[in-house]
N, C-alpha and C positions, 0 to 999 in steps of 0.2 A: 021653647027651650029657655031654661033659666041659665043666667050667667052670675058668676059670683066674682067679687073684687078680691084678689089675694094682695095681701100686705106682707112684705118680706122685712124683717128687722135684722140687723147685723149687731153682733156684741161690739163694744167699744174696742176691743182687742183687735178685731177684724177690720174694723174701720180705720184703726191707726196703722195696722200693717198695709192696708190698700193706700192710705195717704203716703206712707213712706215709700212705698213701691214707686208711687207717681212721681214723687220728689226725686228719687233715684233716677228713674227714667229721664225727667227733665234735665238732670245734670249730665247725664250720659249723652243725650242729644246735643247738648252745649258743647261737650268736650269733643264729639265727633265732629262738629262744626270747626271748632278750634283748630283740631289737627288737620283737616282739609284746608283750612286757610293757610296754617304754617306749612303745610306740604308744598301749596301752590308759590308761597312766597319764597320757600327754599329754591324750587326748580327755577323761579325767575332769577333769583340772586345767582345761581350756579350758571344760567345760561347768559346772564350779563356779564360774569366775570371770566367767561371761557374766551380766551384770545388766541387766535391763530398767530403764531410767531414763525416768521421765514427768516432763517440765517442768511445775513448778506453775503456771506461766502459761498452760498449754494451754487453749484455750478451743473446741477443736474437738470436744468430746463424747466423748472416749475416757475410759473408766473402767477402772481396774484393780482387779481383784476379789481379795480375801483367797484365795479358793477356787483361783485360779490360781497363786499363790505356795505355797499348801499342796501343790498338785499338783507343782511343780517340786521342792519339799523332799522329797516322798514318792518322787519318781524318783531323787533323789540318794541317799537311803537305800537304795533297791532296788539301785542300783549298787554301794554299798559292801558290801552283804551279799545277793548275788544269790539268788534261790529260783526253784526250778524252775517255780513257778506265782506268779501275782500274790497269791494269797491268803496271809495270814499263816500263820507256822508254826503247826500244830495240836497236834502232839505229838511228843514224843521218845520214841523206842523205845531203851530201855537195852539195851546189848549183854548176852548172857548171861553169867553169871560166869565161865566157861570161857575168855570172851575178854578179861577184864579182870583176870584173875588174873596177878600179876606172874610173869614166868618166870625161873627162876635163870639166872645168868650163868655162862658155860663159860668157862675159861681159853683154850680154843683158839679161841674167837670174837672177832672184833674188839670191845672194849669200848665203842666209840662207836657201834655199830650198834644201830639203833633196834628194840626187842623188845617193847613195852608197848602198841601199839595194836590196836584191834579187827582181827580177822582174823589176826593174827600167831600163828602156830604154833597154830591152831586148826583141828579137823578141818572138810573142806568142808561136810558135812551142818549143823553148828552156823552156819557163816558163810551158808550159802543160806537157812537159816530165819530168820537175823536180817534178812537183806535182803530176803525176802518180806514179812516183818512190817512193815519200812518202807515197802514199795511196797503193802501192803494198803489204804491210803487211797484208791487209786484214781487219784492224781495221777500227773504226770510228775516224775521225779527225776533229777538230773544227778549223775554221781560227783562232780564237784568240790564240789557242794553238800553232799553227804554227808560228804564228807572235811572240809569246812570246819565243819560241825555237830559232828562226833565226834572230831577230832584235837585234840591238846593242845597242839602246836607246828607250826610249819611243816614240819619234816622228817617228821612223822608223817603230816601231811596229804598231802605227795607220795606217800609209800608207800600210803597208804589210798585215793587217788584211782585210783592203777594197780591195787590188789588189787581194788576194787570194779568197776572197768572190766572186768577180766578176768572175774570172776564174772558179771557182768551179760552179756558176750558168750556165756558158756556157757549162760546160762539162755535167752538168745534162740535159740540153736541148739537147745535142748531144747523150745522152743515154748511156755514158761511166761510170758515177757514180750515185750514189743514195743518197738521203739525208733524215735525220731525225730531229726531233726537238731536241735541245740541251739544257742540263743542265750546261753547261759551260758558266761562266760569260763573256760577251763579244761577244758571237755568237748565232745567232738563230737556227742554224742548225750545223749538222755534217755530214760529207760525208764520203763514202767509195766507192771502187770500185765495179761495180755490178758483182756478182758471176755468173759465167757461168756453 
């Protein structure tokens, strides 16, 4: 049986419409992200400003406990620095030296490109070993939390969150870890080692 190669050519107008459509989609995705961030910031600001006021002349027997206020403060702290679990941070797994060794800059590469975070230009086996060591505590971990804990700045955190999410997706397919929906801002899923 013979096969033929088919070449499809599009007019300049069609190419321009497709290009404009892609640009519009990119702008829309950016706007949705900005709206989500603004919404989360607004909710956090409202929760921080909401104050329980008790009238000193109140004689109906209502008592406000210090423990209740401490719980509110702890919740504020949790929102500022979200963790995958309610437990305090137990340990920090330092990235292997291969992941933190500065890489030389190349003249052909954009000088503003971030190249110094964990997972940058590191073999997959080293990346996976480090992530599995983080998950070794048996707790649920969100990529956004890992990125927040190990990134040096916001640009690195964005890169690291994306890279960790991709690696975790691969590990789920390989059957090494499991995932669940996440309540952590910036992560759709949380991951942990599959218990055997």
